[in-house]
C-alpha positions in Angstrom: 23.8 -9.5 -41.7 21.9 -7.3 -39.2 22.3 -4.4 -37.9 23.4 -5.9 -34.0 26.2 -8.2 -36.5 27.2 -5.3 -37.8 27.9 -3.4 -34.5 29.7 -6.0 -33.0 32.2 -6.6 -36.1 32.7 -2.9 -36.1 33.6 -3.5 -32.4 36.3 -5.8 -32.4 38.3 -4.8 -34.3 39.4 -0.4 -34.2 41.7 -0.3 -37.5 42.4 3.0 -38.1 46.0 4.4 -36.6 46.8 7.8 -35.9 48.1 9.4 -32.6 46.2 8.2 -29.9 43.8 5.6 -31.8 43.4 1.9 -31.1 45.0 -0.2 -34.4 45.3 -3.7 -34.0 50.0 -3.5 -33.8 51.3 -3.9 -31.0 54.5 -1.6 -30.2 56.2 0.4 -28.0 55.1 3.7 -28.8 58.4 5.0 -30.7 58.0 6.5 -33.6 61.3 7.0 -35.5 63.3 10.3 -35.4 67.2 9.6 -36.2 69.3 7.2 -37.8 72.0 7.0 -35.2 74.9 4.7 -34.6 74.2 1.8 -32.0 75.2 3.2 -28.1 75.7 0.9 -25.6 72.9 0.5 -23.2 70.5 1.0 -26.0 67.6 -1.3 -26.7 68.3 -4.0 -29.0 64.4 -4.1 -30.2 64.6 -0.7 -31.1 67.8 -1.5 -33.8 65.7 -1.1 -37.5 68.0 -3.5 -39.2 67.1 -2.9 -42.9 67.6 0.4 -42.3 71.2 -0.5 -40.5 72.2 -2.5 -43.3 71.2 0.1 -45.9 73.5 2.3 -44.7 76.6 0.0 -44.7 77.3 0.1 -41.1 
């Protein structure tokens, strides 16, 4: 592999994670804060279904 190929490959997919760092994963940018009961109007895409099942509610 040439240096040029290595540089192109390195630019292709950032893989590190951290605050404000680029990543290959898409998301809405929310961090987990707490597990709470559903309230009418909550976005169902943000429900952690596995955690809800474990809680038994």
